[in-house]
N, C-alpha and C positions, 0 to 999 in steps of 0.2 A: 483676391476678394476680401480678405481680412484687412489689407491695407487700406483699400477704398472705404470699408466702413469705419475703420478707426479714423481716417481723414475727414469723414463727414462727420462723425461724432464730434470731433475736435474743432472743426469748423461751426458746428451748431453752439458749442460751449463758448467759443470765443465770441460768436455774435451775440449771445445772452448778455454779455458784460460791457457792452458798448454804449449802452444809454446811461449817462450820469446825470441828466436833467430830471429824469422820473424816478420816482419810489418803484422798487421792483414789484412788490405785492399789490398795491392800490393802483399804481399807474399815475398818480397825482404828481404835479409838478413840483420839484425841490425848489424852495426859495430861501434866501438868505436869513429870513425871520423865523424859519421854523424852529421850535423848541428843541427838536432834536440835535440841532447843530451845536449846541452847547453840552451835550452829554459827554462824560468821558468814559473810558473802558470799565471802570470800577462802577460807575452807576449802571451800566447796563448789565454786568455781571450780577449785581444785587437784585435787579428785577426779575431776572429769569430763575 
């Protein structure tokens, strides 16, 4: 029973990461001209 639950959770988590054409929170389509495409890791760390 635990193995089935673990496999189901892993399948759901894996399915959540498959869509790379939309932003995960808003669901908007990712475009090449989006300003976030030019951000570096350092800029993201400063913003939070």
